[in-house]
MARSETI-8344 format. One record per residue: residue number from 1; residue in one letter; x, y, z of N, C-alpha, C in turn. Coordinates in steps of 0.001 Angstrom, whole numbers, padded with zeros to 6 digits. Layout:
REM MARSETI-8344
    n  res      n_x      n_y      n_z     ca_x     ca_y     ca_z      c_x      c_y      c_z
  NUM    A        X        Y        Z        X        Y        Z        X        Y        Z
...
REM end
This chain:
REM MARSETI-8344
    n  res      n_x      n_y      n_z     ca_x     ca_y     ca_z      c_x      c_y      c_z
    1    X  -003682  -103361  -025340  -002400  -102714  -025114  -001300  -103764  -025168
    2    X  -000304  -103509  -025973   000757  -104485  -026189   001785  -104431  -025063
    3    X   002209  -105601  -024612   003257  -105703  -023605   004533  -106221  -024248
    4    X   005666  -105818  -023682   006970  -106254  -024163   007547  -107215  -023130
    5    X   007651  -108484  -023473   008150  -109480  -022528   009611  -109204  -022203
    6    X   009890  -108905  -020952   011235  -108533  -020530   011958  -109641  -019778
    7    X   011217  -110637  -019311   011822  -111728  -018546   010768  -112801  -018323
    8    X   011208  -113942  -017851   010288  -114989  -017435   009699  -114626  -016071
    9    X   008455  -115033  -015835   007847  -114849  -014523   008147  -116038  -013606
   10    X   008737  -117067  -014145   009049  -118260  -013352   010436  -118094  -012721
   11    X   010465  -117403  -011607   011706  -117062  -010933   011604  -117362  -009446
   12    X   012750  -117582  -008826   012769  -117645  -007373   013075  -116236  -006857
   13    X   012965  -115990  -005544   013199  -114632  -005039   014551  -114043  -005415
   14    X   015601  -114833  -005385   016922  -114304  -005756   016945  -113870  -007219
   15    X   016350  -114675  -008081   016284  -114316  -009493   015431  -113087  -009729
   16    X   014333  -112952  -008967   013459  -111792  -009107   014194  -110510  -008698
   17    X   014965  -110578  -007634   015732  -109393  -007208   016767  -109011  -008265
   18    X   017379  -110002  -008875   018354  -109716  -009932   017675  -109033  -011113
   19    X   016473  -109468  -011468   015723  -108830  -012552   015407  -107383  -012190
   20    X   014992  -107137  -010952   014688  -105770  -010537   015899  -104859  -010695
   21    X   017049  -105320  -010277   018255  -104494  -010390   018584  -104210  -011857
   22    X   018408  -105211  -012692   018716  -105033  -014114   017739  -104069  -014779
   23    X   016451  -104232  -014497   015455  -103391  -015152   015469  -101960  -014626
   24    X   015843  -101767  -013363   015845  -100414  -012796   016755  -099482  -013596
   25    X   017794  -100027  -014185   018723  -099214  -014978   018096  -098738  -016286
   26    X   016962  -099317  -016666   016331  -098964  -017927   015213  -097930  -017778
   27    X   014912  -097528  -016548   013831  -096574  -016325   014179  -095212  -016915
   28    X   013154  -094554  -017443   013310  -093189  -017941   012401  -092280  -017128
   29    X   012993  -091324  -016452   012238  -090443  -015564   012004  -089087  -016217
   30    X   011505  -089146  -017438   011081  -087936  -018122   009799  -088253  -018888
   31    X   008946  -087243  -019007   007652  -087408  -019666   007834  -087302  -021178
   32    X   007191  -088186  -021959   007288  -088070  -023422   006841  -086692  -023898
   33    X   007574  -086132  -024831   007245  -084805  -025314   005905  -084722  -026018
   34    X   005424  -085858  -026524   004159  -085848  -027257   002975  -086314  -026403
   35    X   003156  -086375  -025079   002074  -086848  -024224   000891  -085888  -024268
   36    X  -000283  -086426  -024560  -001538  -085676  -024507  -002423  -086366  -023491
   37    X  -002722  -085698  -022407  -003393  -086332  -021286  -004909  -086251  -021453
   38    X  -005473  -087301  -022058  -006918  -087387  -022247  -007549  -088545  -021476
   39    X  -006723  -089483  -021030  -007261  -090628  -020295  -006246  -091105  -019264
   40    X  -006769  -091586  -018150  -005957  -092186  -017098  -006495  -093570  -016805
   41    X  -005612  -094456  -016398  -006043  -095802  -016012  -005575  -096073  -014590
   42    X  -006466  -096594  -013772  -006107  -097062  -012446  -005982  -098579  -012477
   43    X  -004897  -099108  -011912  -004658  -100549  -011927  -004372  -101034  -010513
   44    X  -005067  -102107  -010122  -004898  -102623  -008761  -005260  -104094  -008745
   45    X  -004864  -104766  -007674  -005179  -106179  -007494  -005725  -106404  -006096
   46    X  -006385  -107521  -005925  -006841  -107936  -004600  -006761  -109449  -004520
   47    X  -006704  -109942  -003309  -006729  -111379  -003078  -007299  -111617  -001697
   48    X  -007866  -112771  -001500  -008466  -113129  -000217  -007568  -114108   000518
   49    X  -007618  -114050   001823  -006826  -114983   002615  -007249  -116418   002298
   50    X  -006269  -117276   002180  -006490  -118695   001857  -006998  -118905   000430
   51    X  -006905  -117859  -000396  -007279  -117973  -001806  -006019  -117720  -002621
   52    X  -005598  -118681  -003403  -004359  -118563  -004165  -004544  -117861  -005507
   53    X  -005720  -117272  -005703  -005945  -116514  -006920  -005706  -115026  -006679
   54    X  -005348  -114309  -007751  -005146  -112866  -007719  -006154  -112234  -008673
   55    X  -006862  -111235  -008189  -007896  -110561  -008973  -007367  -109189  -009387
   56    X  -007296  -108948  -010670  -006750  -107696  -011195  -007824  -106926  -011945
   57    X  -007762  -105602  -011834  -008719  -104765  -012543  -008017  -103519  -013057
   58    X  -008428  -103064  -014229  -007942  -101823  -014828  -009154  -100976  -015191
   59    X  -009185  -099733  -014725  -010306  -098832  -014965  -009796  -097594  -015691
   60    X  -010349  -097305  -016843  -009959  -096136  -017627  -010956  -095013  -017381
   61    X  -010429  -093840  -017044  -011246  -092650  -016828  -010824  -091567  -017816
   62    X  -011804  -090775  -018248  -011481  -089614  -019074  -010775  -088577  -018209
   63    X  -009992  -087724  -018857  -009300  -086662  -018132  -009479  -085350  -018880
   64    X  -009868  -084290  -018185  -009919  -084132  -016734  -011250  -084459  -016080
   65    X  -012241  -084950  -016834  -013564  -085162  -016251  -013571  -086277  -015205
   66    X  -012732  -087285  -015403  -012646  -088452  -014520  -013946  -089250  -014474
   67    X  -014528  -089438  -015644  -015678  -090327  -015759  -015195  -091681  -016285
   68    X  -015781  -092752  -015771  -015346  -094102  -016144  -015735  -094381  -017591
   69    X  -014754  -094825  -018381  -014996  -095131  -019790  -014895  -096620  -020095
   70    X  -014072  -097339  -019344  -013874  -098767  -019632  -013329  -099467  -018399
   71    X  -013723  -100724  -018245  -013226  -101557  -017149  -012822  -102910  -017724
   72    X  -011668  -103388  -017326  -011205  -104719  -017736  -010677  -105441  -016506
   73    X  -010880  -106757  -016454  -010469  -107529  -015286  -009855  -108854  -015717
   74    X  -009129  -109445  -014790  -008524  -110755  -015020  -008329  -111439  -013678
   75    X  -008391  -112756  -013700  -008151  -113565  -012504  -007102  -114606  -012854
   76    X  -006131  -114760  -011987  -005093  -115750  -012259  -004522  -116300  -010982
   77    X  -003847  -117414  -011062  -003229  -117993  -009870  -002051  -117151  -009401
   78    X  -001852  -117122  -008108  -000691  -116432  -007547   000525  -117321  -007776
   79    X   001250  -117051  -008828   002352  -117920  -009230   003640  -117617  -008481
   80    X   003614  -116595  -007623   004805  -116216  -006871   004390  -115994  -005428
   81    X   005200  -116374  -004458   004811  -116203  -003055   004757  -114738  -002650
   82    X   004109  -114486  -001522   004061  -113125  -000991   005403  -112819  -000338
   83    X   006191  -111969  -000990   007507  -111580  -000485   007573  -110059  -000543
   84    X   007740  -109375   000584   007846  -107913   000539   008945  -107467  -000417
   85    X   008636  -106453  -001229   009585  -105958  -002212   009538  -106671  -003546
   86    X   008775  -107787  -003601   008678  -108562  -004845   007220  -108750  -005265
   87    X   006357  -107858  -004829   004927  -108054  -005099   004589  -107973  -006584
   88    X   005389  -107263  -007365   005062  -107174  -008791   005196  -108522  -009481
   89    X   005975  -109446  -008921   006076  -110780  -009521   004856  -111630  -009186
   90    X   004158  -111281  -008140   002919  -111963  -007779   001721  -111347  -008508
   91    X   001739  -110011  -008610   000583  -109293  -009145   000718  -108930  -010617
   92    X   001940  -108964  -011132   002174  -108491  -012493   001438  -109239  -013584
   93    X   001513  -110588  -013626   000862  -111295  -014738  -000638  -111032  -014857
   94    X  -001440  -111125  -013777  -002859  -110822  -013964  -003121  -109354  -014285
   95    X  -002304  -108447  -013744  -002490  -107040  -014096  -002200  -106797  -015571
   96    X  -001148  -107401  -016089  -000853  -107264  -017517  -001978  -107843  -018368
   97    X  -002570  -108932  -017901  -003696  -109517  -018641  -004883  -108561  -018664
   98    X  -005209  -107966  -017513  -006321  -107019  -017468  -006035  -105797  -018328
   99    X  -004843  -105244  -018223  -004483  -104075  -019017  -004473  -104403  -020510
  100    X  -004093  -105619  -020845  -004076  -106032  -022241  -005459  -106151  -022857
  101    X  -006481  -106220  -022026  -007848  -106328  -022520  -008502  -104972  -022805
  102    X  -007813  -103882  -022487  -008366  -102563  -022788  -008389  -102336  -024288
  103    X  -009388  -101613  -024744  -009543  -101404  -026185  -008487  -100467  -026758
  104    X  -007935  -099597  -025925  -006888  -098665  -026380  -005993  -098355  -025187
  105    X  -004718  -098081  -025422  -003822  -097774  -024309  -004154  -096418  -023690
  106    X  -004263  -096328  -022378  -004475  -095032  -021730  -003202  -094189  -021798
  107    X  -003360  -092903  -021595  -002209  -092012  -021686  -001255  -092195  -020508
  108    X  -001798  -092393  -019317  -001001  -092607  -018111  -001687  -093665  -017260
  109    X  -000888  -094537  -016627  -001423  -095560  -015732  -000990  -095250  -014310
  110    X  -001951  -095235  -013392  -001671  -095067  -011975  -001814  -096419  -011287
  111    X  -000783  -096824  -010572  -000792  -098096  -009854  -000916  -097848  -008358
  112    X  -001664  -098694  -007699  -001750  -098660  -006241  -000513  -099362  -005697
  113    X   000577  -098622  -005594   001845  -099200  -005172   002980  -098244  -005459
  114    X   004185  -098778  -005460   005370  -097948  -005609   005875  -097920  -007048
  115    X   006605  -096866  -007353   007360  -096796  -008592   008835  -096860  -008265
  116    X   009493  -095715  -008351   010919  -095631  -008050   011203  -095831  -006559
  117    X   010240  -095528  -005694   010437  -095579  -004242   010381  -097022  -003735
  118    X   011419  -097760  -004029   011467  -099204  -003803   012906  -099572  -003450
  119    X   013130  -100622  -002657   014505  -100950  -002257   015477  -101112  -003417
  120    X   015002  -101622  -004539   015870  -101780  -005714   015421  -100890  -006868
  121    X   014600  -099891  -006552   014208  -098901  -007543   013218  -099384  -008569
  122    X   012497  -100490  -008286   011585  -101033  -009289   010329  -101591  -008613
  123    X   009458  -100677  -008178   008153  -101091  -007709   007258  -101460  -008876
  124    X   006008  -101786  -008571   005121  -102309  -009612   004850  -101284  -010710
  125    X   004781  -099987  -010377   004536  -098983  -011412   005711  -098885  -012373
  126    X   006929  -099045  -011862   008100  -099036  -012732   008209  -100328  -013531
  127    X   007986  -101447  -012843   008108  -102763  -013475   007136  -102895  -014651
  128    X   005851  -102629  -014396   004871  -102801  -015468   004894  -101634  -016452
  129    X   005323  -100470  -016001   005519  -099374  -016952   006527  -099741  -018013
  130    X   007591  -100443  -017616   008582  -100917  -018580   007998  -101988  -019496
  131    X   007253  -102927  -018933   006646  -103986  -019756   005722  -103392  -020817
  132    X   005000  -102330  -020435   004016  -101738  -021341   004577  -100559  -022126
  133    X   005751  -100064  -021697   006364  -098881  -022299   005363  -097731  -022341
  134    X   004716  -097511  -021158   003736  -096442  -021008   004102  -095587  -019809
  135    X   003743  -094292  -019816   003928  -093467  -018629   003158  -094057  -017443
  136    X   003828  -094178  -016315   003229  -094833  -015152   003621  -094096  -013881
  137    X   002690  -094123  -012913   002882  -093459  -011622   002515  -094450  -010521
  138    X   003311  -094480  -009462   002952  -095244  -008278   002388  -094313  -007217
  139    X   001225  -094668  -006676   000613  -093900  -005588   000325  -094880  -004458
  140    X   001117  -094785  -003393   001030  -095746  -002298   000495  -095084  -001034
  141    X  -000093  -095910  -000181  -000656  -095406   001072   000395  -095266   002159
  142    X   001501  -095978   002015   002578  -095875   003001   003905  -096104   002293
  143    X   004998  -095618   002876   006294  -095750   002202   006879  -097145   002369
  144    X   007669  -097532   001387   008411  -098786   001450   009859  -098516   001833
  145    X   010374  -097381   001401   011732  -096944   001751   011701  -095431   001919
  146    X   012761  -094896   002491   012960  -093456   002483   012610  -092748   003780
  147    X   013120  -091532   003876   012857  -090644   004997   012296  -089335   004448
  148    X   011519  -088628   005272   010896  -087397   004799   010477  -086529   005972
  149    X   010304  -085273   005696   009692  -084339   006636   008214  -084264   006281
  150    X   007306  -084466   007236   005878  -084428   006898   005510  -083118   006207
  151    X   004731  -083193   005142   004299  -081968   004466   003316  -081190   005324
  152    X   003096  -079936   004946   002137  -079106   005650   000720  -079664   005573
  153    X  -000216  -079048   006296  -001559  -079626   006434  -002491  -079416   005259
  154    X  -002165  -078500   004350  -003099  -078156   003288  -002919  -079044   002063
  155    X  -004011  -079363   001371  -003901  -080147   000132  -002953  -079476  -000855
  156    X  -002060  -080271  -001421  -001073  -079761  -002358   000283  -079531  -001743
  157    X   000359  -079479  -000419   001668  -079339   000215   002403  -080674   000131
  158    X   003704  -080606  -000082   004463  -081820  -000374   005885  -081682   000142
  159    X   006555  -082819   000297   007966  -082852   000670   008620  -084024  -000041
  160    X   009928  -083966  -000275   010599  -085055  -000987   010773  -086290  -000110
  161    X   010684  -087443  -000740   010989  -088722  -000100   012410  -089089  -000522
  162    X   013293  -089243   000456   014715  -089427   000184   015151  -090823   000612
  163    X   015841  -091513  -000281   016392  -092838   000010   017811  -092905  -000539
  164    X   018738  -093258   000314   020146  -093361  -000081   020625  -092082  -000763
  165    X   020267  -090965  -000137   020734  -089634  -000526   020224  -089156  -001882
  166    X   019142  -089737  -002369   018542  -089201  -003591   017024  -089248  -003466
  167    X   016361  -088385  -004202   014912  -088355  -004163   014338  -089525  -004940
  168    X   013397  -090224  -004316   012735  -091342  -004978   011225  -091145  -005064
  169    X   010701  -090102  -004408   009269  -089890  -004437   008891  -088558  -003827
  170    X   007591  -088346  -003740   007023  -087125  -003170   005972  -087530  -002138
  171    X   006067  -086933  -000964   005064  -087143   000084   004031  -086035  -000067
  172    X   002844  -086396  -000472   001845  -085421  -000926   000615  -085425  -000036
  173    X   000277  -084244   000485  -000974  -084087   001236  -002098  -083848   000225
  174    X  -003059  -084726   000211  -004158  -084606  -000747  -005469  -084157  -000109
  175    X  -005541  -084257   001234  -006753  -083853   001939  -006370  -083411   003348
  176    X  -006943  -082332   003784  -006633  -081815   005117  -007096  -082797   006194
  177    X  -006224  -083023   007168  -006598  -083859   008300  -006423  -085342   008077
  178    X  -005847  -085754   006943  -005611  -087175   006702  -004128  -087379   006351
  179    X  -003681  -088616   006427  -002290  -088924   006131  -001970  -088640   004667
  180    X  -000731  -088302   004364  -000360  -088064   002962  -000281  -089368   002190
  181    X  -000158  -089251   000881   000130  -090396   000028   001572  -090264  -000461
  182    X   002080  -091363  -001004   003482  -091424  -001411   003530  -091671  -002922
  183    X   003882  -090637  -003637   003852  -090634  -005099   005273  -090834  -005615
  184    X   005438  -091745  -006551   006754  -091901  -007171   006604  -092195  -008660
  185    X   007500  -091639  -009468   007465  -091947  -010896   007661  -093442  -011115
  186    X   006917  -093977  -012082   007121  -095358  -012462   008089  -095446  -013625
  187    X   007629  -095033  -014791   008442  -095057  -016015   007892  -093977  -016929
  188    X   008791  -093331  -017679   008419  -092250  -018592   007601  -091177  -017849
  189    X   008089  -090826  -016660   007377  -089913  -015783   008395  -089199  -014910
  190    X   008084  -087949  -014512   008957  -087224  -013593   008199  -086894  -012311
  191    X   008920  -086365  -011329   008319  -086107  -010024   007212  -085058  -010106
  192    X   007474  -083954  -010777   006505  -082863  -010817   005221  -083283  -011520
  193    X   005351  -083963  -012652   004157  -084373  -013393   003384  -085432  -012626
  194    X   004076  -086379  -012014   003400  -087403  -011219   002623  -086775  -010078
  195    X   003224  -085775  -009423   002551  -085099  -008316   001350  -084309  -008807
  196    X   001527  -083591  -009891   000436  -082766  -010414  -000751  -083623  -010843
  197    X  -000478  -084713  -011551  -001571  -085571  -012005  -002293  -086194  -010811
  198    X  -001532  -086699  -009860  -002149  -087323  -008683  -003036  -086335  -007949
  199    X  -002534  -085149  -007674  -003318  -084157  -006944  -004569  -083757  -007707
  200    X  -004473  -083641  -009021  -005635  -083233  -009817  -006733  -084282  -009808
  201    X  -006394  -085520  -009431  -007377  -086608  -009423  -007981  -086862  -008051
  202    X  -007535  -086134  -007040  -008058  -086329  -005683  -009200  -085346  -005459
  203    X  -010369  -085738  -005802  -011528  -084861  -005759  -012207  -084942  -004388
  204    X  -011525  -084407  -003377  -012071  -084420  -002027  -011756  -085675  -001245
  205    X  -010964  -086572  -001818  -010592  -087809  -001150  -009076  -087867  -000977
  206    X  -008621  -088776  -000109  -007184  -088954   000066  -006546  -089560  -001173
  207    X  -007212  -090546  -001785  -006651  -091277  -002914  -007181  -090730  -004235
  208    X  -006375  -090816  -005294  -006836  -090339  -006601  -007948  -091226  -007155
  209    X  -008830  -090627  -007911  -009988  -091353  -008434  -009628  -092626  -009203
  210    X  -008586  -092642  -010020  -008317  -093886  -010771  -008041  -095094  -009894
  211    X  -007482  -094924  -008689  -007173  -096070  -007838  -008006  -096094  -006561
  212    X  -008984  -095231  -006453  -009825  -095212  -005254  -010778  -096393  -005283
  213    X  -011080  -096914  -004109  -011834  -098160  -003987  -013136  -098215  -004745
  214    X  -013867  -097106  -004829  -015183  -097151  -005476  -015050  -097317  -006985
  215    X  -013912  -096971  -007532  -013706  -097101  -008981  -013006  -098390  -009339
  216    X  -012096  -098846  -008459  -011352  -100069  -008713  -012134  -101269  -008216
REM end
């Protein structure tokens, strides 16, 4: 999968925030008219305490069957410090490397993190969605910004996540009796489609299959 270099990764925190503000203006929150949903990719990273390496993995699943078709991984040094709100600068390079090793671009990428629901409107799903120019969704376990009314108890019930008087995400109940997830469009994605895809991938679990621990 080809990436479009949008900036240098060698930045300090102030420079990284400036890049986020600039790129946020380029996001498109509409689904491509020719999108055919046959494959989904889950993308996530992990790191160990006292280990300066970042481990990235991309898992492609068929849709709607959600069977694993391909796995790609990459390991790289953490070239950026851990700074809340700037995690895509720490995790982005190895994730792009892993995604670049896939044999074909997936139709939609789900990231374990934020999309639009970010202090400067550019979480990792938006940031890397722009680099890859692919439809992307952020599915996070907790909010980074915004206020909301808790959704009802049944799977599929949802409420808007509001930040600075505009909607930035959807608070989605995916399983009865567990906390909701926080879904936000990354790039080339809208709220309704992001919510529908995420819910369709939660097969009895809180998290969608592409980013659930057993698959990632």
